C-alpha positions in Angstrom: 7.0 1.8 34.5 5.6 0.1 31.5 6.5 -3.1 29.7 7.9 -1.2 26.7 11.6 -1.4 25.8 12.1 2.2 27.1 11.1 2.9 30.7 8.7 5.7 31.3 8.2 7.9 34.3 4.8 9.4 34.8 4.5 13.0 36.2 1.6 15.2 36.9 1.3 18.5 35.0 -0.6 21.6 36.0 -3.8 20.5 34.4 -4.0 17.4 36.6 -3.2 15.2 33.6 -0.3 12.7 33.7 2.6 12.9 31.3 4.8 9.9 30.5 8.4 10.9 30.0 11.4 8.7 29.1 13.0 7.9 32.4 16.6 8.8 32.8 19.0 6.0 33.8 19.6 7.7 37.2 15.9 8.3 38.1 15.4 5.9 41.0 12.1 5.5 42.9 13.4 7.8 45.7 14.3 10.5 43.2 10.8 10.1 41.6 9.2 10.5 45.0 11.4 13.6 45.6 10.3 15.1 42.3 6.6 14.4 43.1 7.0 15.9 46.6 8.7 19.0 45.1 5.9 19.4 42.6 3.2 19.0 45.3 4.8 21.6 47.5 6.0 24.2 45.0 3.9 24.0 41.8 1.3 26.5 43.0 3.9 29.2 43.9 5.8 28.6 40.6 2.6 28.8 38.6 1.7 32.1 40.2 5.1 33.5 39.5 5.1 32.2 35.9 1.6 33.7 35.4 3.0 37.1 36.3 5.9 36.7 34.0 3.9 35.7 30.9 0.8 36.9 29.1 -0.9 33.5 28.7 -2.0 30.9 31.2 -0.8 28.2 28.8 2.7 29.8 28.7 2.8 29.9 32.4 1.9 26.2 32.6 4.6 25.4 30.0 7.2 27.3 32.1 6.3 25.3 35.2 6.3 22.1 33.3 9.7 22.9 31.7 11.0 23.8 35.2 10.1 20.4 36.6 11.5 18.6 33.5 14.8 20.3 34.2 14.5 19.4 37.9 13.9 15.7 36.8 17.2 15.8 34.9 19.1 17.1 37.9 17.1 16.1 40.9 20.3 15.6 42.9 21.2 19.3 42.6 18.1 20.5 44.4 19.0 21.7 47.9 17.2 20.4 50.9 14.7 22.5 52.9 11.5 24.2 51.7 13.0 27.7 51.4 16.1 26.5 49.6 14.1 24.2 47.3 11.8 27.1 46.4 14.7 29.5 45.8 16.4 27.0 43.5 13.2 26.2 41.6 12.4 29.9 41.2 15.9 30.5 39.8 15.3 27.6 37.3 11.9 29.0 36.2 13.3 32.6 35.8 16.3 31.3 33.8 13.9 29.4 31.5 11.7 32.5 31.1 14.8 34.7 30.4 16.0 32.2 27.8 12.6 32.4 26.1 12.6 36.2 26.2 16.0 36.2 24.5 14.9 33.7 21.9 11.8 35.8 21.2 13.9 39.0 21.0 16.3 37.4 18.5 13.5 36.1 16.4 11.9 39.5 16.3 15.1 41.1 15.2 15.7 38.6 12.5 12.1 38.4 11.2 11.5 41.2 8.7 7.8 41.0 9.3 8.2 42.3 12.8 10.5 45.2 12.0 9.1 48.7 12.5 8.3 50.4 9.2 11.3 52.7 8.7 10.0 53.5 5.2 6.9 52.7 3.2 8.9 50.4 1.0 9.3 46.9 2.5 11.9 46.1 -0.2 14.3 48.6 1.3 14.0 46.9 4.7 14.8 43.5 3.2 17.7 45.0 1.3 19.1 46.5 4.5 18.6 43.2 6.3 20.5 41.4 3.6 23.3 44.1 3.7 23.7 43.6 7.5 24.0 39.8 7.1 26.5 40.2 4.3 28.5 42.6 6.5 28.4 40.1 9.3 29.7 37.4 7.1 32.7 39.5 6.2 33.9 39.4 9.9 36.2 36.8 11.2 34.4 33.9 13.0 35.4 35.1 16.5 34.3 38.7 15.8 31.1 37.5 14.2 30.4 35.3 17.3 31.0 38.2 19.6 28.7 40.5 17.7 26.0 38.0 17.4 26.1 37.0 21.1 26.4 40.6 22.4 24.2 42.5 19.9 21.6 39.9 18.8 21.4 37.6 21.8 21.8 40.4 24.4 24.6 38.7 26.4 27.0 40.8 28.4 30.7 40.8 27.8 31.5 38.6 30.8 29.0 35.9 29.7 30.4 36.0 26.1 34.0 35.8 27.6 32.9 32.7 29.5 31.4 31.0 26.5 34.4 31.8 24.2 37.1 31.1 26.8 38.6 34.6 26.6 38.9 37.6 28.9 36.2 40.2 29.1 38.7 42.8 27.7 39.2 40.6 24.7 35.5 40.4 24.0 35.1 44.2 24.3 38.1 44.7 21.9 36.6 42.3 19.4 33.2 44.0 19.7 34.8 47.4 19.1 36.8 46.3 16.1 33.8 44.4 14.7 31.6 47.5 14.9 34.2 49.5 13.1 34.6 46.8 10.4 30.8 46.6 10.0 30.4 50.3 9.7 33.1 50.4 7.0 31.5 47.5 5.1 28.0 49.1 5.4 29.4 52.4 4.1 31.0 50.7 1.1 27.7 48.9 0.3 25.8 52.2 0.6 28.3 53.9 -1.7 27.7 51.3 -4.4 24.1 52.2 -4.7 
């Protein structure tokens, strides 16, 4: 700890450097020791896995560091025993990696510069993109949320149902209705041109 007004916890990162992070109120010395022990035992395995999941060594180190940051936030949730610890840490790392893939996928879909050239006219791609977003805005908020989570974020109907607090059947119904409404709006927009 330092003498500053906010306590800091110091953790090692993959490069051997130390990183000072704001210490959570529930991080006691025994928890910090547990986090250090987890890092010492499992960082190599997690790094090798992260390296296979990413193209860049820096991205792999970031994934491992993010994994241990999340562990630091919920150190009490880590099960005891080397194999149980490793399985839990691997799940955390894979979930972080999956979240990043989803974010990248959404960004690529929304970024007109990454769209494949459907025509030689980039203006037509931008117009189509604007038409799709106008059509989405015509949907009710729940249907718009369902379409965005299912189609743009790649979540399955059960996951969307859990987030929205409805049944899976309701999500599928909203998705079906939304697709029909979007098709009708897009058709009307196309007819106006």
